[in-house]
N, CA, C and O atoms as CSV, one atom per row, in Angstrom:
chain,resi,resn,atom,element,x,y,z
A,1,UNK,N,N,-54.358,-60.731,5.008
A,1,UNK,CA,C,-53.015,-61.122,4.917
A,1,UNK,C,C,-52.239,-60.183,3.526
A,1,UNK,O,O,-52.650,-60.038,2.375
A,2,UNK,N,N,-51.046,-59.683,4.162
A,2,UNK,CA,C,-50.560,-58.729,3.756
A,2,UNK,C,C,-49.265,-59.928,2.524
A,2,UNK,O,O,-48.734,-61.039,2.516
A,3,UNK,N,N,-49.378,-58.609,1.655
A,3,UNK,CA,C,-48.681,-59.205,0.773
A,3,UNK,C,C,-47.525,-58.486,0.345
A,3,UNK,O,O,-47.620,-57.353,-0.125
A,4,UNK,N,N,-45.906,-59.377,0.549
A,4,UNK,CA,C,-44.888,-58.953,0.507
A,4,UNK,C,C,-44.621,-58.750,-0.982
A,4,UNK,O,O,-45.158,-59.581,-1.714
A,5,UNK,N,N,-43.763,-57.632,-1.666
A,5,UNK,CA,C,-43.902,-57.363,-2.612
A,5,UNK,C,C,-41.922,-57.153,-2.527
A,5,UNK,O,O,-41.268,-56.275,-1.966
A,6,UNK,N,N,-41.450,-58.388,-3.352
A,6,UNK,CA,C,-40.025,-58.587,-3.624
A,6,UNK,C,C,-39.784,-57.790,-4.488
A,6,UNK,O,O,-40.493,-57.642,-5.484
A,7,UNK,N,N,-38.638,-57.085,-4.221
A,7,UNK,CA,C,-38.236,-56.254,-5.939
A,7,UNK,C,C,-37.013,-57.288,-6.806
A,7,UNK,O,O,-35.886,-57.419,-6.328
A,8,UNK,N,N,-37.298,-57.766,-7.723
A,8,UNK,CA,C,-36.498,-59.077,-8.017
A,8,UNK,C,C,-35.606,-58.339,-9.307
A,8,UNK,O,O,-35.865,-58.597,-10.483
A,9,UNK,N,N,-34.878,-57.700,-9.029
A,9,UNK,CA,C,-34.452,-57.240,-9.893
A,9,UNK,C,C,-32.888,-57.959,-9.793
A,9,UNK,O,O,-32.171,-57.776,-8.809
A,10,UNK,N,N,-32.374,-59.013,-11.256
A,10,UNK,CA,C,-31.556,-59.289,-11.237
A,10,UNK,C,C,-30.337,-58.614,-11.826
A,10,UNK,O,O,-30.164,-57.706,-12.639
A,11,UNK,N,N,-29.630,-59.329,-11.174
A,11,UNK,CA,C,-27.933,-58.835,-11.466
A,11,UNK,C,C,-27.281,-59.394,-12.682
A,11,UNK,O,O,-26.597,-60.401,-12.861
A,12,UNK,N,N,-27.723,-58.381,-13.511
A,12,UNK,CA,C,-27.101,-58.733,-14.868
A,12,UNK,C,C,-25.540,-59.075,-15.512
A,12,UNK,O,O,-24.989,-59.957,-16.172
A,13,UNK,N,N,-25.211,-57.749,-14.854
A,13,UNK,CA,C,-23.542,-57.532,-15.092
A,13,UNK,C,C,-22.853,-58.577,-14.437
A,13,UNK,O,O,-23.056,-59.269,-13.439
A,14,UNK,N,N,-21.935,-58.477,-15.342
A,14,UNK,CA,C,-20.424,-59.984,-14.816
A,14,UNK,C,C,-19.666,-58.647,-14.797
A,14,UNK,O,O,-19.691,-57.661,-15.534
A,15,UNK,N,N,-18.709,-59.102,-13.241
A,15,UNK,CA,C,-17.883,-58.392,-12.615
A,15,UNK,C,C,-16.366,-59.216,-13.337
A,15,UNK,O,O,-15.858,-60.293,-13.026
A,16,UNK,N,N,-15.966,-58.242,-14.350
A,16,UNK,CA,C,-14.770,-59.066,-14.706
A,16,UNK,C,C,-13.273,-58.561,-13.888
A,16,UNK,O,O,-12.124,-58.872,-14.201
A,17,UNK,N,N,-13.528,-58.071,-13.252
A,17,UNK,CA,C,-12.276,-57.479,-12.513
A,17,UNK,C,C,-11.624,-58.863,-12.130
A,17,UNK,O,O,-10.582,-59.202,-12.691
A,18,UNK,N,N,-12.219,-59.668,-11.182
A,18,UNK,CA,C,-11.189,-60.886,-11.370
A,18,UNK,C,C,-10.915,-61.639,-12.237
A,18,UNK,O,O,-9.889,-62.288,-12.037
A,19,UNK,N,N,-11.500,-61.841,-13.259
A,19,UNK,CA,C,-11.165,-62.309,-14.389
A,19,UNK,C,C,-10.092,-61.788,-15.021
A,19,UNK,O,O,-9.089,-62.491,-15.139
A,20,UNK,N,N,-10.114,-60.661,-15.461
A,20,UNK,CA,C,-8.525,-59.728,-15.530
A,20,UNK,C,C,-7.587,-60.037,-14.647
A,20,UNK,O,O,-6.531,-60.446,-15.131
A,21,UNK,N,N,-7.677,-59.947,-13.263
A,21,UNK,CA,C,-6.745,-60.036,-12.636
A,21,UNK,C,C,-5.893,-61.580,-12.619
A,21,UNK,O,O,-4.727,-61.516,-12.231
A,22,UNK,N,N,-6.298,-62.621,-12.924
A,22,UNK,CA,C,-5.818,-63.969,-13.235
A,22,UNK,C,C,-5.436,-63.786,-14.484
A,22,UNK,O,O,-4.287,-64.225,-14.433
A,23,UNK,N,N,-5.712,-63.233,-16.221
A,23,UNK,CA,C,-5.140,-63.224,-17.110
A,23,UNK,C,C,-4.311,-62.720,-16.764
A,23,UNK,O,O,-3.287,-63.390,-16.899
A,24,UNK,N,N,-4.150,-61.670,-16.284
A,24,UNK,CA,C,-3.069,-60.334,-16.557
A,24,UNK,C,C,-1.250,-61.693,-14.992
A,24,UNK,O,O,-0.053,-61.499,-15.208
A,25,UNK,N,N,-1.626,-62.523,-14.046
A,25,UNK,CA,C,-0.898,-63.060,-13.655
A,25,UNK,C,C,-0.378,-64.259,-14.289
A,25,UNK,O,O,0.768,-64.615,-14.011
A,26,UNK,N,N,-1.336,-65.158,-15.400
A,26,UNK,CA,C,-1.189,-66.377,-15.782
A,26,UNK,C,C,-0.199,-65.574,-16.677
A,26,UNK,O,O,0.971,-65.887,-16.462
A,27,UNK,N,N,-0.398,-64.500,-17.744
A,27,UNK,CA,C,0.255,-63.445,-18.695
A,27,UNK,C,C,2.120,-63.278,-17.716
A,27,UNK,O,O,3.160,-63.660,-18.253
A,28,UNK,N,N,2.092,-62.928,-16.928
A,28,UNK,CA,C,3.237,-62.609,-15.855
A,28,UNK,C,C,4.182,-63.657,-16.156
A,28,UNK,O,O,5.161,-63.754,-16.895
A,29,UNK,N,N,3.363,-64.675,-15.062
A,29,UNK,CA,C,3.928,-66.216,-15.168
A,29,UNK,C,C,4.673,-66.781,-16.664
A,29,UNK,O,O,5.859,-66.975,-16.931
A,30,UNK,N,N,3.720,-66.906,-17.291
A,30,UNK,CA,C,4.025,-67.324,-18.896
A,30,UNK,C,C,5.157,-66.249,-19.508
A,30,UNK,O,O,6.280,-66.727,-19.672
A,31,UNK,N,N,5.047,-65.441,-19.711
A,31,UNK,CA,C,6.229,-64.573,-20.101
A,31,UNK,C,C,7.959,-64.345,-18.716
A,31,UNK,O,O,8.748,-63.415,-18.884
A,32,UNK,N,N,8.090,-65.113,-17.852
A,32,UNK,CA,C,8.848,-65.320,-16.841
A,32,UNK,C,C,9.566,-66.420,-17.776
A,32,UNK,O,O,10.583,-66.415,-18.470
A,33,UNK,N,N,8.396,-67.526,-17.422
A,33,UNK,CA,C,8.984,-69.093,-17.721
A,33,UNK,C,C,9.202,-69.376,-18.864
A,33,UNK,O,O,10.061,-70.235,-19.062
A,34,UNK,N,N,8.432,-68.696,-20.158
A,34,UNK,CA,C,8.958,-68.779,-21.381
A,34,UNK,C,C,10.113,-69.130,-21.718
A,34,UNK,O,O,10.346,-70.289,-22.062
A,35,UNK,N,N,11.143,-68.081,-21.671
A,35,UNK,CA,C,12.749,-67.620,-21.521
A,35,UNK,C,C,13.386,-69.070,-21.364
A,35,UNK,O,O,13.857,-69.700,-22.312
A,36,UNK,N,N,13.341,-69.531,-20.016
A,36,UNK,CA,C,13.691,-70.997,-19.193
A,36,UNK,C,C,13.029,-72.252,-19.983
A,36,UNK,O,O,13.354,-73.434,-19.867
A,37,UNK,N,N,12.203,-71.803,-20.661
A,37,UNK,CA,C,11.661,-73.419,-21.382
A,37,UNK,C,C,12.630,-73.446,-23.053
A,37,UNK,O,O,13.050,-74.418,-23.681
A,38,UNK,N,N,12.692,-72.475,-23.255
A,38,UNK,CA,C,13.753,-72.450,-24.583
A,38,UNK,C,C,15.322,-72.534,-24.654
A,38,UNK,O,O,16.137,-72.777,-25.543
A,39,UNK,N,N,15.379,-72.212,-23.267
A,39,UNK,CA,C,16.864,-72.277,-23.213
A,39,UNK,C,C,17.533,-73.216,-21.803
A,39,UNK,O,O,18.471,-73.044,-21.025
A,40,UNK,N,N,16.612,-74.128,-21.969
A,40,UNK,CA,C,16.863,-75.381,-20.645
A,40,UNK,C,C,17.828,-76.156,-20.934
A,40,UNK,O,O,18.839,-76.380,-20.268
A,41,UNK,N,N,17.491,-76.618,-22.042
A,41,UNK,CA,C,18.406,-77.814,-21.995
A,41,UNK,C,C,19.611,-78.187,-22.448
A,41,UNK,O,O,20.204,-79.242,-22.224
A,42,UNK,N,N,20.211,-76.534,-23.616
A,42,UNK,CA,C,21.122,-76.866,-24.651
A,42,UNK,C,C,21.942,-75.351,-24.086
A,42,UNK,O,O,21.560,-74.184,-24.171
A,43,UNK,N,N,23.251,-75.957,-23.473
A,43,UNK,CA,C,23.832,-74.601,-23.570
A,43,UNK,C,C,25.396,-74.554,-23.899
A,43,UNK,O,O,26.178,-74.702,-22.959
A,44,UNK,N,N,25.760,-74.405,-24.859
A,44,UNK,CA,C,26.827,-74.619,-25.402
A,44,UNK,C,C,27.648,-73.787,-25.356
A,44,UNK,O,O,26.898,-72.823,-25.204
A,45,UNK,N,N,28.970,-73.227,-25.369
A,45,UNK,CA,C,30.304,-72.560,-25.043
A,45,UNK,C,C,31.495,-72.661,-26.266
A,45,UNK,O,O,32.684,-72.934,-26.101
A,46,UNK,N,N,30.802,-72.357,-27.522
A,46,UNK,CA,C,31.801,-72.797,-28.653
A,46,UNK,C,C,32.948,-72.175,-28.220
A,46,UNK,O,O,32.833,-71.138,-27.567
A,47,UNK,N,N,34.307,-72.739,-28.532
A,47,UNK,CA,C,35.510,-72.329,-29.052
A,47,UNK,C,C,36.096,-71.174,-30.138
A,47,UNK,O,O,35.637,-71.023,-31.270
A,48,UNK,N,N,37.043,-70.505,-29.642
A,48,UNK,CA,C,36.955,-69.325,-30.556
A,48,UNK,C,C,38.067,-69.477,-31.539
A,48,UNK,O,O,39.184,-69.840,-31.171
A,49,UNK,N,N,37.833,-69.254,-32.563
A,49,UNK,CA,C,38.905,-69.071,-33.868
A,49,UNK,C,C,39.073,-68.282,-34.687
A,49,UNK,O,O,38.051,-67.913,-35.267
A,50,UNK,N,N,40.247,-67.733,-35.071
A,50,UNK,CA,C,40.533,-66.824,-36.167
A,50,UNK,C,C,40.235,-67.558,-37.829
A,50,UNK,O,O,40.549,-67.101,-38.927
A,51,UNK,N,N,39.608,-68.683,-37.526
A,51,UNK,CA,C,39.585,-68.873,-39.577
A,51,UNK,C,C,38.217,-69.852,-39.289
A,51,UNK,O,O,38.193,-71.082,-39.297
A,52,UNK,N,N,36.955,-68.807,-39.002
A,52,UNK,CA,C,36.046,-69.388,-39.466
A,52,UNK,C,C,35.023,-69.316,-40.593
A,52,UNK,O,O,35.058,-68.229,-41.169
A,53,UNK,N,N,34.105,-70.190,-41.073
A,53,UNK,CA,C,33.179,-69.714,-42.679
A,53,UNK,C,C,31.978,-69.393,-41.713
A,53,UNK,O,O,31.748,-69.316,-40.506
A,54,UNK,N,N,31.270,-69.233,-43.068
A,54,UNK,CA,C,29.611,-69.013,-42.988
A,54,UNK,C,C,29.210,-70.605,-43.753
A,54,UNK,O,O,29.685,-71.117,-44.766
A,55,UNK,N,N,28.066,-71.146,-42.732
A,55,UNK,CA,C,27.806,-72.366,-43.051
A,55,UNK,C,C,26.394,-71.984,-44.000
A,55,UNK,O,O,25.866,-70.874,-43.927
A,56,UNK,N,N,25.950,-72.932,-44.770
A,56,UNK,CA,C,25.271,-73.307,-45.691
A,56,UNK,C,C,23.644,-73.269,-44.689
A,56,UNK,O,O,23.574,-72.763,-43.569
A,57,UNK,N,N,22.689,-73.798,-45.282
A,57,UNK,CA,C,21.232,-73.527,-44.467
A,57,UNK,C,C,20.712,-75.135,-44.398
A,57,UNK,O,O,19.730,-75.595,-43.816
A,58,UNK,N,N,21.903,-75.922,-45.338
A,58,UNK,CA,C,21.022,-77.239,-45.454
A,58,UNK,C,C,22.263,-77.776,-44.344
A,58,UNK,O,O,22.529,-78.929,-44.685
A,59,UNK,N,N,22.838,-77.510,-43.543
A,59,UNK,CA,C,23.247,-78.473,-42.662
A,59,UNK,C,C,22.988,-78.936,-40.822
A,59,UNK,O,O,22.894,-78.143,-39.886
A,60,UNK,N,N,22.935,-80.190,-40.776
A,60,UNK,CA,C,22.491,-80.723,-39.664
A,60,UNK,C,C,23.307,-80.167,-38.790
A,60,UNK,O,O,24.506,-80.263,-39.052
A,61,UNK,N,N,22.871,-79.374,-37.409
A,61,UNK,CA,C,23.354,-79.457,-36.027
A,61,UNK,C,C,23.132,-80.393,-35.119
A,61,UNK,O,O,22.164,-80.596,-34.385
A,62,UNK,N,N,24.414,-81.087,-35.290
A,62,UNK,CA,C,24.917,-81.567,-33.638
A,62,UNK,C,C,25.228,-81.072,-32.508
A,62,UNK,O,O,26.422,-80.774,-32.510
A,63,UNK,N,N,24.691,-80.827,-31.483
A,63,UNK,CA,C,25.445,-80.113,-30.177
A,63,UNK,C,C,25.814,-81.015,-29.220
A,63,UNK,O,O,25.110,-82.006,-29.023
A,64,UNK,N,N,27.016,-80.782,-28.468
A,64,UNK,CA,C,27.125,-81.674,-27.246
A,64,UNK,C,C,27.890,-80.879,-26.379
A,64,UNK,O,O,29.053,-80.474,-26.383
A,65,UNK,N,N,26.895,-80.762,-25.613
A,65,UNK,CA,C,27.060,-79.483,-24.104
A,65,UNK,C,C,28.155,-80.066,-23.265
A,65,UNK,O,O,28.786,-80.930,-23.873
A,66,UNK,N,N,28.573,-79.832,-21.999
A,66,UNK,CA,C,29.654,-79.671,-21.531
A,66,UNK,C,C,28.997,-80.599,-20.557
A,66,UNK,O,O,29.948,-81.222,-20.085
A,67,UNK,N,N,27.787,-81.085,-19.936
A,67,UNK,CA,C,27.299,-82.314,-19.349
A,67,UNK,C,C,27.323,-83.507,-20.032
A,67,UNK,O,O,27.014,-84.588,-19.530
A,68,UNK,N,N,27.696,-83.331,-21.205
A,68,UNK,CA,C,27.386,-84.504,-22.450
A,68,UNK,C,C,26.178,-85.321,-22.729
A,68,UNK,O,O,25.881,-86.515,-22.758
A,69,UNK,N,N,25.571,-84.094,-22.935
A,69,UNK,CA,C,24.058,-84.586,-23.478
A,69,UNK,C,C,24.171,-83.886,-25.232
A,69,UNK,O,O,24.695,-82.847,-25.633
A,70,UNK,N,N,23.456,-84.946,-25.939
A,70,UNK,CA,C,23.464,-84.391,-27.439
A,70,UNK,C,C,22.038,-83.776,-27.567
A,70,UNK,O,O,21.072,-83.926,-26.820
A,71,UNK,N,N,22.173,-82.957,-28.848
A,71,UNK,CA,C,20.794,-82.495,-29.327
A,71,UNK,C,C,21.115,-82.333,-30.758
A,71,UNK,O,O,22.166,-81.863,-31.194
A,72,UNK,N,N,20.230,-82.715,-31.370
A,72,UNK,CA,C,20.221,-82.862,-32.891
A,72,UNK,C,C,19.762,-81.548,-33.443
A,72,UNK,O,O,18.568,-81.832,-33.344
A,73,UNK,N,N,19.746,-80.349,-33.940
A,73,UNK,CA,C,18.795,-79.710,-34.477
A,73,UNK,C,C,17.652,-79.394,-33.110
A,73,UNK,O,O,16.456,-79.684,-33.073
A,74,UNK,N,N,18.506,-78.692,-32.027
A,74,UNK,CA,C,17.700,-78.418,-30.763
A,74,UNK,C,C,16.634,-79.636,-29.762
A,74,UNK,O,O,16.260,-79.550,-28.593
A,75,UNK,N,N,16.417,-80.570,-30.657
A,75,UNK,CA,C,15.868,-81.640,-29.993
A,75,UNK,C,C,17.075,-82.746,-29.094
A,75,UNK,O,O,17.991,-83.477,-29.471
A,76,UNK,N,N,16.645,-82.483,-28.115
A,76,UNK,CA,C,17.438,-83.967,-27.153
A,76,UNK,C,C,17.502,-85.199,-27.532
A,76,UNK,O,O,16.436,-85.695,-27.899
A,77,UNK,N,N,18.552,-85.931,-27.558
A,77,UNK,CA,C,18.794,-87.435,-28.249
A,77,UNK,C,C,19.961,-88.301,-27.726
A,77,UNK,O,O,21.179,-88.175,-27.858
A,78,UNK,N,N,18.809,-89.704,-26.757
A,78,UNK,CA,C,20.488,-90.024,-26.182
A,78,UNK,C,C,21.368,-90.266,-27.251
A,78,UNK,O,O,21.087,-89.860,-28.378
A,79,UNK,N,N,22.529,-90.959,-26.989
A,79,UNK,CA,C,23.443,-91.473,-27.860
A,79,UNK,C,C,22.863,-92.686,-28.292
A,79,UNK,O,O,22.946,-92.649,-29.520
A,80,UNK,N,N,22.361,-93.661,-27.976
A,80,UNK,CA,C,21.730,-94.736,-28.117
A,80,UNK,C,C,20.838,-94.452,-29.701
A,80,UNK,O,O,20.941,-95.243,-30.639
A,81,UNK,N,N,20.027,-93.255,-29.755
A,81,UNK,CA,C,19.543,-93.062,-30.726
A,81,UNK,C,C,19.844,-91.966,-31.868
A,81,UNK,O,O,19.005,-91.554,-32.668
A,82,UNK,N,N,21.036,-91.615,-31.807
A,82,UNK,CA,C,21.591,-90.429,-32.489
A,82,UNK,C,C,21.710,-90.932,-33.927
A,82,UNK,O,O,21.713,-90.017,-34.751
A,83,UNK,N,N,21.827,-92.384,-34.514
A,83,UNK,CA,C,21.830,-92.899,-35.523
A,83,UNK,C,C,20.548,-92.818,-36.330
A,83,UNK,O,O,20.364,-92.371,-37.462
A,84,UNK,N,N,19.741,-93.343,-35.493
A,84,UNK,CA,C,18.290,-93.168,-35.991
A,84,UNK,C,C,17.755,-92.088,-36.608
A,84,UNK,O,O,17.269,-92.037,-37.739
A,85,UNK,N,N,17.899,-91.005,-35.598
A,85,UNK,CA,C,17.497,-89.444,-35.941
A,85,UNK,C,C,18.034,-88.841,-36.832
A,85,UNK,O,O,17.558,-87.890,-37.452
A,86,UNK,N,N,19.465,-89.525,-37.031
A,86,UNK,CA,C,20.399,-88.704,-37.551
A,86,UNK,C,C,19.901,-89.268,-39.461
A,86,UNK,O,O,19.993,-88.707,-40.553
A,87,UNK,N,N,19.443,-90.476,-39.048
A,87,UNK,CA,C,19.009,-91.082,-40.690
A,87,UNK,C,C,17.862,-90.587,-41.382
A,87,UNK,O,O,17.530,-90.656,-42.565
A,88,UNK,N,N,17.286,-90.028,-40.292
A,88,UNK,CA,C,15.844,-89.465,-40.462
A,88,UNK,C,C,16.174,-88.403,-40.708
A,88,UNK,O,O,15.657,-88.095,-41.782
A,89,UNK,N,N,17.109,-87.160,-40.097
A,89,UNK,CA,C,17.156,-85.817,-40.732
A,89,UNK,C,C,17.890,-86.088,-41.783
A,89,UNK,O,O,17.595,-85.142,-42.513
A,90,UNK,N,N,18.752,-86.820,-42.449
A,90,UNK,CA,C,19.019,-86.999,-43.719
A,90,UNK,C,C,18.076,-87.209,-44.951
A,90,UNK,O,O,18.230,-86.717,-46.069
A,91,UNK,N,N,17.143,-87.974,-44.561
A,91,UNK,CA,C,16.161,-88.205,-45.480
A,91,UNK,C,C,15.328,-86.645,-45.920
A,91,UNK,O,O,15.252,-86.037,-46.987
A,92,UNK,N,N,14.673,-86.324,-44.281
A,92,UNK,CA,C,14.069,-84.821,-44.257
A,92,UNK,C,C,15.062,-83.775,-44.799
A,92,UNK,O,O,14.396,-82.832,-45.228
A,93,UNK,N,N,16.397,-83.549,-44.959
A,93,UNK,CA,C,16.621,-82.555,-45.079
A,93,UNK,C,C,17.905,-82.298,-46.562
A,93,UNK,O,O,18.491,-81.292,-46.962
A,94,UNK,N,N,17.907,-83.419,-46.914
A,94,UNK,CA,C,18.661,-83.817,-48.065
A,94,UNK,C,C,19.675,-83.530,-48.511
A,94,UNK,O,O,19.940,-83.087,-49.628
A,95,UNK,N,N,20.751,-83.921,-47.084
A,95,UNK,CA,C,22.049,-83.706,-46.995
A,95,UNK,C,C,22.513,-84.754,-45.671
A,95,UNK,O,O,21.804,-85.056,-44.711
A,96,UNK,N,N,23.969,-85.211,-45.954
A,96,UNK,CA,C,24.578,-85.918,-45.126
A,96,UNK,C,C,25.828,-84.365,-43.967
A,96,UNK,O,O,26.843,-84.586,-43.306
A,97,UNK,N,N,25.380,-83.522,-44.118
A,97,UNK,CA,C,26.848,-82.503,-44.035
A,97,UNK,C,C,26.103,-82.144,-42.364
A,97,UNK,O,O,24.934,-81.814,-42.166
A,98,UNK,N,N,27.179,-82.332,-41.332
A,98,UNK,CA,C,26.508,-81.946,-40.278
A,98,UNK,C,C,27.570,-81.010,-39.591
A,98,UNK,O,O,28.732,-81.196,-39.953
A,99,UNK,N,N,27.296,-79.834,-38.467
A,99,UNK,CA,C,28.309,-79.380,-38.069
A,99,UNK,C,C,28.211,-79.930,-36.491
A,99,UNK,O,O,27.124,-80.172,-35.966
A,100,UNK,N,N,29.137,-80.049,-35.996
A,100,UNK,CA,C,28.916,-79.961,-34.538
A,100,UNK,C,C,29.566,-79.335,-33.877
A,100,UNK,O,O,30.793,-79.251,-33.940
A,101,UNK,N,N,28.759,-78.724,-33.041
A,101,UNK,CA,C,29.105,-77.724,-31.698
A,101,UNK,C,C,28.726,-78.514,-30.408
A,101,UNK,O,O,27.694,-78.866,-29.836
A,102,UNK,N,N,30.391,-78.641,-30.194
A,102,UNK,CA,C,30.771,-78.785,-29.216
A,102,UNK,C,C,31.218,-77.754,-28.151
A,102,UNK,O,O,32.089,-76.934,-28.442
A,103,UNK,N,N,30.633,-77.772,-26.896
A,103,UNK,CA,C,31.329,-76.891,-26.119
A,103,UNK,C,C,32.453,-76.898,-25.843
A,103,UNK,O,O,32.967,-78.000,-26.037
A,104,UNK,N,N,33.277,-75.962,-25.366
A,104,UNK,CA,C,34.823,-75.388,-25.302
A,104,UNK,C,C,35.143,-76.442,-23.746
A,104,UNK,O,O,36.254,-76.817,-23.371
A,105,UNK,N,N,34.170,-76.651,-23.252
A,105,UNK,CA,C,34.685,-77.931,-21.595
A,105,UNK,C,C,34.342,-79.212,-21.856
A,105,UNK,O,O,34.572,-80.142,-21.084
A,106,UNK,N,N,33.743,-79.321,-23.019
A,106,UNK,CA,C,34.272,-81.045,-23.547
A,106,UNK,C,C,35.030,-81.760,-23.380
A,106,UNK,O,O,36.122,-81.221,-23.197
A,107,UNK,N,N,35.049,-83.098,-23.327
A,107,UNK,CA,C,36.294,-83.690,-23.150
A,107,UNK,C,C,36.351,-84.142,-24.468
A,107,UNK,O,O,35.413,-84.022,-25.256
A,108,UNK,N,N,37.506,-84.697,-24.750
A,108,UNK,CA,C,38.039,-84.678,-26.369
A,108,UNK,C,C,37.367,-85.747,-26.689
A,108,UNK,O,O,36.745,-86.039,-27.710
A,109,UNK,N,N,37.566,-86.335,-25.652
A,109,UNK,CA,C,36.840,-88.433,-25.758
A,109,UNK,C,C,35.709,-88.163,-25.595
A,109,UNK,O,O,35.411,-89.266,-25.134
A,110,UNK,N,N,34.661,-87.553,-25.574
A,110,UNK,CA,C,33.381,-87.447,-25.653
A,110,UNK,C,C,32.873,-86.898,-27.563
A,110,UNK,O,O,31.952,-87.243,-28.304
A,111,UNK,N,N,34.065,-85.904,-27.720
A,111,UNK,CA,C,33.889,-85.255,-29.364
A,111,UNK,C,C,34.188,-86.602,-29.730
A,111,UNK,O,O,33.105,-87.137,-29.965
A,112,UNK,N,N,35.229,-87.513,-29.915
A,112,UNK,CA,C,35.577,-88.581,-30.658
A,112,UNK,C,C,34.782,-89.468,-30.523
A,112,UNK,O,O,34.866,-90.357,-31.371
A,113,UNK,N,N,33.875,-89.599,-29.622
A,113,UNK,CA,C,33.013,-90.665,-29.562
A,113,UNK,C,C,31.680,-90.431,-30.204
A,113,UNK,O,O,30.962,-91.397,-30.460
A,114,UNK,N,N,31.308,-89.214,-30.479
A,114,UNK,CA,C,30.224,-88.319,-31.041
A,114,UNK,C,C,30.511,-88.323,-32.632
A,114,UNK,O,O,29.636,-88.478,-33.484
A,115,UNK,N,N,31.832,-88.135,-32.875
A,115,UNK,CA,C,32.242,-88.328,-34.170
A,115,UNK,C,C,32.131,-89.744,-34.540
A,115,UNK,O,O,31.194,-90.027,-35.287
A,116,UNK,N,N,32.793,-90.544,-34.216
A,116,UNK,CA,C,32.389,-92.202,-34.445
A,116,UNK,C,C,31.004,-92.222,-34.496
A,116,UNK,O,O,30.576,-92.426,-35.633
A,117,UNK,N,N,30.230,-92.089,-33.703
A,117,UNK,CA,C,28.933,-92.185,-34.210
A,117,UNK,C,C,28.700,-91.965,-35.321
A,117,UNK,O,O,28.591,-92.892,-36.124
A,118,UNK,N,N,28.514,-90.271,-35.796
A,118,UNK,CA,C,28.218,-89.335,-36.833
A,118,UNK,C,C,28.826,-90.442,-38.374
A,118,UNK,O,O,28.246,-90.633,-39.443
A,119,UNK,N,N,29.945,-90.887,-37.969
A,119,UNK,CA,C,30.514,-91.582,-38.791
A,119,UNK,C,C,29.665,-92.582,-39.353
A,119,UNK,O,O,29.076,-92.315,-40.401
A,120,UNK,N,N,29.587,-93.158,-39.071
A,120,UNK,CA,C,28.839,-94.691,-38.489
A,120,UNK,C,C,27.362,-94.582,-39.528
A,120,UNK,O,O,26.945,-95.274,-40.457
A,121,UNK,N,N,26.848,-93.332,-38.823
A,121,UNK,CA,C,25.341,-93.003,-39.185
A,121,UNK,C,C,25.155,-92.891,-40.833
A,121,UNK,O,O,24.164,-93.169,-41.508
A,122,UNK,N,N,26.642,-92.313,-41.305
A,122,UNK,CA,C,26.288,-91.839,-42.959
A,122,UNK,C,C,26.470,-90.593,-43.119
A,122,UNK,O,O,25.737,-90.178,-44.016
A,123,UNK,N,N,27.351,-89.496,-42.493
A,123,UNK,CA,C,27.969,-88.252,-42.725
A,123,UNK,C,C,28.672,-88.863,-43.481
A,123,UNK,O,O,29.207,-89.970,-43.535
A,124,UNK,N,N,28.553,-87.479,-44.394
A,124,UNK,CA,C,29.737,-87.518,-45.585
A,124,UNK,C,C,30.931,-86.337,-45.337
A,124,UNK,O,O,32.124,-86.547,-45.556
A,125,UNK,N,N,30.344,-84.972,-44.805
A,125,UNK,CA,C,31.330,-84.074,-44.584
A,125,UNK,C,C,30.585,-84.118,-42.498
A,125,UNK,O,O,29.411,-84.193,-42.137
A,126,UNK,N,N,31.894,-84.033,-41.602
A,126,UNK,CA,C,31.267,-83.069,-40.735
A,126,UNK,C,C,32.535,-81.739,-40.042
A,126,UNK,O,O,33.753,-81.619,-39.909
A,127,UNK,N,N,31.639,-81.185,-39.845
A,127,UNK,CA,C,32.284,-79.798,-39.535
A,127,UNK,C,C,32.214,-79.130,-38.122
A,127,UNK,O,O,31.089,-78.887,-37.685
A,128,UNK,N,N,33.354,-78.798,-37.335
A,128,UNK,CA,C,33.001,-78.493,-36.043
A,128,UNK,C,C,33.171,-77.139,-35.728
A,128,UNK,O,O,34.279,-76.607,-35.805
A,129,UNK,N,N,32.188,-76.556,-35.388
A,129,UNK,CA,C,31.739,-75.326,-34.772
A,129,UNK,C,C,32.301,-74.511,-33.918
A,129,UNK,O,O,32.621,-74.912,-32.799
A,130,UNK,N,N,32.587,-72.744,-34.475
A,130,UNK,CA,C,33.461,-72.270,-33.155
A,130,UNK,C,C,32.707,-70.631,-34.023
A,130,UNK,O,O,32.049,-70.260,-34.995
A,131,UNK,N,N,33.439,-70.130,-32.753
A,131,UNK,CA,C,33.001,-68.387,-32.978
A,131,UNK,C,C,33.704,-67.449,-33.169
A,131,UNK,O,O,34.349,-67.182,-32.155
A,132,UNK,N,N,33.938,-66.685,-34.139
A,132,UNK,CA,C,35.192,-66.177,-34.707
A,132,UNK,C,C,35.810,-64.946,-33.639
A,132,UNK,O,O,35.112,-64.089,-33.097
A,133,UNK,N,N,36.732,-65.041,-33.548
A,133,UNK,CA,C,37.725,-64.060,-32.460
A,133,UNK,C,C,37.186,-63.080,-32.541
A,133,UNK,O,O,37.584,-62.102,-31.907
């Protein structure tokens, strides 16, 4: 009887090249898509004014986009939830001062409707945002 000698040298190295390829592709995908995720919802072009002032950091920012979406401190909010979210922000930030950044193409009626909701929420000071000419 013959004995077959099998060389049982185990493959003990890990091939890291495919792993590196996958990681680099994922990194590229995240680098391309992350700016889109940050700015996807809020696109506001403020009107220009020659008399603008710097604001304190304790103001609550309310954005109204051209397609009539409302954001409070960069978070999307429906018109029905504006009062509830604002009252939570009043307590959290200890202020009732609000800056409205409405897109310059927004209809005046939508701005007035939002102003009415903000005043009913308990805002003491309402400011309208603009960009310096």
